[in-house]
Every structure is written in structure tokens, then in C-alpha cells.
C-alpha positions as CSV (number, residue, x, y, z in Angstrom):
1,X,0.0,0.0,0.1
2,X,1.1,3.7,-0.9
3,X,4.0,2.1,-2.8
4,X,4.6,3.7,-6.3
5,X,3.0,0.4,-7.4
6,X,0.0,1.3,-5.6
7,X,-0.5,4.6,-7.2
8,X,0.3,3.2,-10.6
9,X,-2.6,0.7,-10.0
10,X,-4.9,3.4,-9.0
11,X,-3.9,5.7,-11.9
12,X,-4.4,2.7,-14.6
13,X,-7.7,2.0,-12.8
14,X,-8.6,5.5,-13.2
15,X,-7.8,5.4,-17.0
16,X,-9.9,2.4,-17.6
17,X,-12.9,3.6,-15.5
18,X,-13.2,7.0,-16.9
19,X,-12.1,6.7,-20.4
20,X,-14.1,3.7,-21.5
21,X,-17.2,4.8,-19.6
22,X,-17.1,8.3,-21.3
23,X,-16.6,6.9,-24.8
24,X,-19.5,4.4,-24.4
25,X,-21.9,7.2,-23.6
26,X,-20.8,9.4,-26.4
27,X,-24.3,9.3,-28.0
28,X,-25.9,10.5,-24.9
29,X,-23.3,13.1,-24.5
30,X,-23.5,14.3,-28.1
31,X,-27.5,14.5,-27.7
32,X,-26.9,16.5,-24.3
33,X,-24.4,19.1,-25.6
34,X,-26.6,19.9,-28.6
35,X,-29.6,20.3,-26.4
36,X,-27.6,22.7,-24.6
37,X,-26.5,24.7,-27.7
38,X,-29.5,24.5,-29.8
39,X,-32.7,23.6,-27.8
40,X,-34.9,24.9,-30.4
41,X,-33.8,22.0,-32.8
42,X,-32.9,19.5,-30.2
43,X,-36.0,19.9,-28.1
44,X,-35.8,16.4,-26.2
45,X,-34.0,13.4,-25.8
46,X,-35.9,11.3,-28.1
47,X,-36.4,13.9,-30.9
48,X,-32.5,14.8,-30.5
49,X,-31.6,11.3,-31.4
50,X,-33.9,11.4,-34.1
51,X,-32.3,14.7,-35.5
52,X,-29.0,13.3,-35.3
53,X,-29.9,9.9,-36.9
54,X,-31.6,11.6,-39.8
55,X,-28.7,14.2,-40.5
56,X,-25.6,12.1,-39.9
57,X,-26.7,8.5,-39.8
58,X,-25.7,6.1,-37.1
59,X,-22.1,6.8,-37.4
60,X,-22.9,10.4,-36.3
61,X,-23.9,9.2,-32.7
62,X,-20.1,8.5,-32.0
63,X,-18.7,11.8,-33.3
64,X,-16.0,13.1,-31.1
65,X,-15.2,9.7,-29.5
66,X,-11.6,9.9,-29.8
67,X,-11.0,13.2,-27.8
68,X,-13.7,11.8,-25.4
69,X,-11.6,8.7,-24.8
70,X,-8.2,10.3,-24.7
71,X,-9.4,13.3,-22.6
72,X,-11.2,11.4,-20.1
73,X,-8.5,8.6,-19.9
74,X,-6.0,11.6,-18.9
75,X,-8.5,12.9,-16.6
76,X,-9.4,9.6,-14.8
77,X,-5.6,8.8,-14.3
78,X,-5.2,12.2,-12.4
79,X,-8.5,12.1,-10.8
80,X,-8.2,8.6,-9.1
81,X,-4.6,8.4,-9.0
82,X,-4.0,11.9,-7.2
83,X,-7.3,11.2,-5.0
84,X,-5.4,8.3,-3.4
85,X,-2.4,10.3,-3.1
86,X,-4.2,13.5,-1.4
87,X,-6.5,11.3,0.8
88,X,-3.4,9.8,2.4
89,X,-1.3,13.0,2.5
90,X,-4.2,14.8,4.0
91,X,-4.6,11.9,6.5
92,X,-1.1,12.1,7.7
93,X,-1.5,15.8,8.1
94,X,-4.4,15.4,10.2
95,X,-3.2,12.7,12.4
96,X,-5.1,9.6,13.4
97,X,-7.7,10.9,15.4
98,X,-8.6,14.1,13.3
99,X,-8.4,11.8,10.2
100,X,-11.2,9.6,11.7
101,X,-13.1,12.6,13.0
102,X,-13.1,14.7,10.1
103,X,-13.1,11.9,7.2
104,X,-15.6,13.6,5.1
105,X,-13.6,17.0,5.1
106,X,-10.3,14.7,3.8
107,X,-12.5,13.0,0.9
108,X,-13.6,16.6,-0.1
109,X,-10.1,18.1,0.2
110,X,-8.4,15.2,-1.5
111,X,-11.0,14.9,-4.4
112,X,-10.9,18.7,-5.0
113,X,-7.1,18.7,-5.2
114,X,-6.8,15.7,-7.5
115,X,-9.7,17.4,-9.7
116,X,-7.7,20.9,-10.2
117,X,-4.7,18.7,-11.9
118,X,-7.1,16.4,-13.7
119,X,-9.1,19.0,-15.2
120,X,-5.7,20.7,-16.9
121,X,-5.2,17.4,-18.6
122,X,-8.8,17.3,-19.9
123,X,-9.5,20.5,-20.9
124,X,-7.8,20.7,-24.4
125,X,-9.5,17.5,-25.5
126,X,-13.0,18.9,-23.9
127,X,-12.7,21.9,-26.1
128,X,-12.2,19.9,-29.4
129,X,-14.9,17.4,-28.6
130,X,-17.5,20.2,-27.9
131,X,-16.7,22.0,-31.1
132,X,-16.6,18.5,-33.1
133,X,-19.8,17.6,-31.7
134,X,-21.9,20.6,-31.9
135,X,-20.6,22.1,-35.3
136,X,-21.1,19.6,-38.0
137,X,-18.6,20.1,-40.7
138,X,-16.1,21.6,-38.3
139,X,-13.8,18.5,-38.1
140,X,-14.2,14.7,-38.3
141,X,-12.5,14.2,-34.8
142,X,-9.1,15.0,-33.0
143,X,-6.5,14.5,-35.6
144,X,-8.0,17.5,-37.8
145,X,-10.1,19.2,-35.0
146,X,-7.2,20.0,-32.8
147,X,-5.1,21.6,-35.2
148,X,-8.0,23.6,-37.0
149,X,-9.0,24.7,-33.2
150,X,-5.5,26.0,-32.6
151,X,-5.2,27.7,-35.9
152,X,-8.5,29.6,-35.1
153,X,-7.9,30.5,-31.4
154,X,-4.4,29.9,-30.5
155,X,-2.9,27.3,-28.1
156,X,-4.2,29.2,-25.3
157,X,-7.8,28.9,-26.7
158,X,-8.0,25.2,-25.7
159,X,-7.9,26.4,-22.0
160,X,-10.7,29.1,-22.5
161,X,-12.9,26.7,-20.8
162,X,-10.7,25.7,-18.1
163,X,-12.3,27.9,-15.3
164,X,-15.8,26.7,-16.2
165,X,-14.3,23.3,-16.3
166,X,-13.4,23.6,-12.9
167,X,-16.8,24.9,-11.6
168,X,-18.2,21.8,-13.2
169,X,-15.7,19.3,-12.4
170,X,-14.4,20.2,-9.0
171,X,-17.8,20.2,-7.2
172,X,-18.9,17.0,-9.4
173,X,-15.7,15.3,-8.2
174,X,-16.2,16.3,-4.5
175,X,-19.8,15.1,-4.6
176,X,-18.6,12.1,-6.5
177,X,-15.9,10.9,-4.1
178,X,-17.4,12.1,-0.6
179,X,-20.9,11.0,-1.1
180,X,-19.6,7.7,-2.7
181,X,-17.5,7.0,0.5
182,X,-20.4,8.1,2.7
183,X,-23.0,6.0,0.9
184,X,-21.0,2.8,0.5
185,X,-20.3,3.2,4.3
186,X,-23.8,3.6,5.2
187,X,-24.7,0.5,3.0
188,X,-22.1,-1.7,4.9
189,X,-23.3,-0.2,8.4
190,X,-27.2,-0.5,7.7
191,X,-28.1,-2.7,4.6
192,X,-25.4,-5.5,4.7
193,X,-25.9,-8.0,7.5
194,X,-22.1,-8.8,7.8
195,X,-18.6,-6.9,7.8
196,X,-17.3,-5.8,4.5
197,X,-14.4,-8.3,4.7
198,X,-16.7,-11.1,5.2
199,X,-18.8,-10.0,1.7
200,X,-17.9,-11.6,-1.5
201,X,-15.8,-9.7,-4.0
202,X,-18.8,-9.7,-6.4
203,X,-21.0,-8.2,-3.5
204,X,-18.5,-5.8,-2.7
205,X,-18.4,-4.8,-6.5
206,X,-22.2,-4.6,-6.6
207,X,-22.2,-2.3,-3.8
208,X,-19.5,-0.1,-5.5
209,X,-21.7,0.2,-8.6
210,X,-24.9,1.4,-6.5
211,X,-23.1,3.6,-4.4
212,X,-21.5,5.2,-7.4
213,X,-24.8,5.4,-9.3
214,X,-26.4,7.3,-6.4
215,X,-23.5,9.6,-5.9
216,X,-23.8,10.4,-9.8
217,X,-27.5,11.6,-9.3
218,X,-26.1,14.1,-6.9
219,X,-23.0,14.9,-9.0
220,X,-25.2,15.7,-12.1
221,X,-27.5,18.2,-10.3
222,X,-24.4,19.9,-8.5
223,X,-22.4,20.4,-11.6
224,X,-24.8,21.1,-14.4
225,X,-24.8,24.8,-14.5
226,X,-21.2,24.7,-15.1
227,X,-21.7,21.7,-17.7
228,X,-24.1,24.2,-19.7
229,X,-21.4,27.0,-19.4
230,X,-18.7,24.6,-20.9
231,X,-20.7,23.7,-23.7
232,X,-21.7,27.1,-24.5
233,X,-18.2,28.6,-24.2
234,X,-16.4,25.9,-26.5
235,X,-19.1,26.2,-29.1
236,X,-18.9,29.8,-29.9
237,X,-15.8,31.8,-30.7
238,X,-15.3,34.6,-28.2
239,X,-18.1,34.0,-26.1
240,X,-18.2,34.9,-22.4
241,X,-19.8,33.7,-19.3
242,X,-22.3,36.8,-19.4
243,X,-23.2,35.8,-22.9
244,X,-24.2,32.4,-21.6
245,X,-26.2,33.6,-18.8
246,X,-28.0,36.2,-21.1
247,X,-28.9,33.6,-23.7
248,X,-29.7,30.8,-21.4
249,X,-30.9,32.6,-18.5
250,X,-30.3,31.6,-14.9
251,X,-33.1,29.0,-15.0
252,X,-31.8,27.4,-18.2
253,X,-28.4,27.2,-16.8
254,X,-29.7,24.8,-14.0
255,X,-32.3,22.8,-16.0
256,X,-31.5,22.8,-19.8
257,X,-30.4,19.1,-20.4
258,X,-30.5,18.0,-16.8
259,X,-32.6,15.0,-17.0
260,X,-30.7,13.5,-19.6
261,X,-27.5,14.4,-17.6
262,X,-28.9,12.7,-14.4
263,X,-29.4,9.4,-16.7
264,X,-25.9,9.6,-18.2
265,X,-24.0,10.8,-14.9
266,X,-25.8,8.5,-12.7
267,X,-24.8,5.3,-15.2
268,X,-21.4,6.6,-15.6
269,X,-20.5,7.3,-12.1
270,X,-21.8,3.9,-11.2
271,X,-19.9,2.2,-13.8
272,X,-16.7,4.0,-13.1
273,X,-16.6,3.0,-9.5
274,X,-17.5,-0.7,-10.5
275,X,-14.8,-0.6,-13.2
276,X,-12.1,1.2,-10.7
277,X,-12.7,-1.1,-8.0
278,X,-12.8,-4.1,-10.3
279,X,-9.3,-3.3,-11.3
280,X,-8.3,-2.9,-7.6
281,X,-9.7,-6.2,-7.1
282,X,-8.0,-7.7,-10.1
283,X,-4.5,-6.6,-8.7
284,X,-5.4,-7.5,-5.3
285,X,-6.1,-4.3,-3.5
286,X,-9.3,-3.7,-1.4
287,X,-12.2,-2.1,-2.7
288,X,-12.9,1.6,-2.0
289,X,-15.0,2.6,0.9
290,X,-16.8,1.1,3.7
291,X,-14.0,1.1,6.5
292,X,-13.3,3.9,8.9
293,X,-10.1,5.6,8.7
294,X,-7.2,4.1,10.6
295,X,-4.0,5.9,11.6
296,X,-2.3,7.2,8.8
297,X,0.9,5.2,9.5
298,X,-1.2,2.0,9.2
299,X,-1.6,0.4,5.9
300,X,-5.4,-0.2,6.7
301,X,-6.1,3.4,6.1
302,X,-5.9,2.6,2.3
303,X,-9.6,0.9,3.1
304,X,-11.3,4.1,3.7
């Protein structure tokens, strides 16, 4: 535990959990982004899929899958790897007693710190992805979309959406990790008739998925206004946050595309925790959550 190999395993697990799941829900993400940008044309989930199918065919549902896969793989590597690092680091700083007493604050601080780094890795890919998905004809994908984006807005243009991305992803990730850890602990405490270490691995992974799905619903609600801002800013050259608020309205920022995003993020987050913990089990590590923090010097703190 806490060796370079441990953090490497967590990092690789994050790549698998985030990259694969985000790529798998590309069609949902595509409809969601277009509903946010052009609600007059993409009025609902079902009609949005119909419009895409009519105009671009079945292949159009996976437009932008390459920047999605690479971007969220990079983000997942940093998100999960650094979360494990910062969770241990802040537990060490707090000491054994405070680590147990303020465990939720440690989850929040660790996940926020990790996401700041993760979004720097994600931002360029997200910028290209949104432009490819919401402007048909802009580019086929990452290989031609990235240089075209840079020629149009310069290298720094790739990070135009970084602050809104932080605004979306940091609250999302804080909710994702802290609520997951809390929900899983409550499941083991109140819904499972035996201690975690006596549960089978399939049962533990099922609990990870369930806890992740519930956490994902909260994540979607908390981060949705910033998600609308990210889509708006990356779609329109020179657009500002003020432009987005004026065009979409405050209520629109909170509600436009929200039902689809709840379905997408709930499924996504549940699958991510399931894949991440499945990989940890595969390499001989314990699943995440369900055990109160121990003294930081004790390797059992990893089971928190």
C-alpha cells in the first residue's frame, strides 16, 4: 500500500474507469451538448436522437469519441491516482484521531485537489470534443479538429473553458468521492448483515456500483450549470460567461439538458466505481469505502 506500484495501479484503474465509460456514453453526451447549444432544434432526448440519425446517420452518434476517450482517460488517471495520494497525504497531516473525526473533509479536500490537476489534462480534449460535436463540418475528430482549433483560437484557446470546467468538475468530483464513500459506508453499516471483509468480491463490487450510481445523481445536479457554461463557451468563438447567462437564463443554466445528464452521469459514475474497484480487486487491492479511517501510518487506512 502507498508504494509507487499502488499509485500506478490506481492511476491505471482511473484510466479504464473514466476513458471507457465516457466513450461508451458518447451518443448521450452528443445529444446533451446539442440540447444545451440549440434547444430549438434538439427539443428532447428522443427528438434529439432522431435529428442526429436523420442528419448524420448512425455513425454520427459517436462523433467526437476519440477526444472523449483520450481526454477522459487522462482525466481519470489524474482524478483517481491523485485522489488516493491526497487522501493519504491529508490523513497524515491531520493525524489518526482527526483523520477519523473529519474523514468527510479529507474526502472533499483530496478529491478537489485531484480534480484541479485532472482538468488541466482534460481541458484541451474537451474543447475540441464540444466543437466537433456541436458544429457539423468543423472536423471529423481529434486529428483534424485539434490543429483547426489551434489555428482559429491559438493554443491558449484550448484552455478558454478551464475555469468553467473547474466549476463543473470540482464540485462534481467532490460530490462523487465524498458521497460515494459515505453512501458505501452506510450500505455496509445498515443494509449488509455482515462486515465488509466477510462479503464476497462480487457483492462488494455491486455495492460499489450502487453507491456510485446514487452519488452520480447528486453529481449531475451540483455540476450542471457549469456543464452548460462549458458547452456554450467551447461552441462559440469569443463567447463569455455573461453571454451564456444572458442567452440561456439562470433557470436554463440549471435545467437545460438536466434529465438526460442525470441518467448519463448516474450510469457513468456507477460504472466508473465498478470498473475502478474491479481493477483494484484484480491486482489484489481492497475495494474503496466501507471502513473507517485508521492511523495514517497503518496501511489499513487505504481501505477508507
